[in-house]
C-alpha positions as CSV (number, residue, x, y, z in Angstrom):
1,M,7.2,-4.2,-1.6
2,K,5.7,-4.5,1.8
3,K,1.9,-4.5,2.2
4,M,-0.6,-3.4,4.9
5,N,-4.3,-2.6,5.2
6,F,-5.4,0.7,6.6
7,N,-9.1,1.8,7.0
8,G,-10.2,-0.1,3.9
9,F,-7.1,0.9,1.8
10,T,-4.3,-1.4,0.8
11,L,-0.9,0.3,1.1
12,K,2.0,-1.2,-0.7
13,Y,5.3,0.5,0.1
14,H,9.0,0.1,-0.7
15,K,11.0,-2.3,1.4
16,S,13.3,0.5,2.7
17,I,10.4,2.4,4.3
18,N,9.3,2.1,7.9
19,V,5.7,2.8,8.7
20,Y,4.1,4.2,11.8
21,V,0.4,4.3,12.2
22,N,-1.8,6.5,14.4
23,D,-5.2,4.9,14.2
24,E,-6.9,7.5,16.4
25,M,-5.8,10.3,14.0
26,K,-6.2,8.1,10.9
27,Q,-2.6,8.8,9.9
28,V,0.3,6.7,8.4
29,I,3.8,8.1,8.5
30,F,6.4,6.8,6.1
31,I,10.0,7.1,7.4
32,S,13.4,6.1,6.1
33,K,14.9,2.8,7.1
34,N,17.2,4.5,9.6
35,N,14.2,6.4,11.1
36,D,16.0,9.7,10.4
37,E,13.9,11.2,7.6
38,I,10.1,11.5,7.1
39,H,9.3,10.5,3.5
40,G,5.6,11.4,3.7
41,M,2.3,11.1,5.5
42,L,-1.1,9.9,4.5
43,E,-4.2,10.8,6.4
44,L,-7.9,10.2,6.1
45,D,-10.6,12.8,6.9
46,E,-13.9,12.0,8.5
47,R,-15.3,10.9,5.1
48,N,-12.3,8.7,4.4
49,K,-11.0,11.2,1.8
50,I,-7.2,10.8,1.3
51,K,-4.8,13.6,2.0
52,I,-1.2,13.0,1.1
53,H,1.9,14.9,2.3
54,P,4.9,13.7,0.2
55,R,8.5,14.6,0.2
56,W,10.6,14.9,-3.0
57,N,12.1,11.4,-2.5
58,V,8.9,9.4,-2.7
59,N,5.9,9.1,-4.9
60,F,2.4,8.0,-4.2
61,S,0.2,6.3,-6.8
62,V,-3.5,5.9,-6.0
63,E,-6.0,3.7,-7.8
64,N,-9.3,2.9,-6.2
65,T,-8.4,1.6,-2.7
66,E,-4.8,0.7,-3.5
67,I,-2.0,3.2,-2.7
68,I,1.6,2.5,-3.7
69,I,4.4,4.4,-2.1
70,D,7.7,4.1,-3.8
71,V,11.1,5.9,-3.6
72,N,12.7,8.2,-6.1
73,Y,16.3,7.1,-5.3
74,S,18.3,4.0,-5.8
75,E,18.5,1.9,-2.7
76,E,22.0,0.5,-1.8
77,E,21.8,-2.9,-0.1
């Protein structure tokens, strides 16, 4: 798992996921390793409330300030 901090949250995400951050809009976009498919998006509102937009091939687990983003498919190396 890769790890990053985002506005007080710890995000841990699968090694095959690329991440793009828009700090101004408080958004994180999770994209496939080939940058050809959006897996999901996480955004924060003005009160730091989490809004998640997942696709079928990922899952988000939230506990306190830790968010884990994992894939629902087997990754070929």
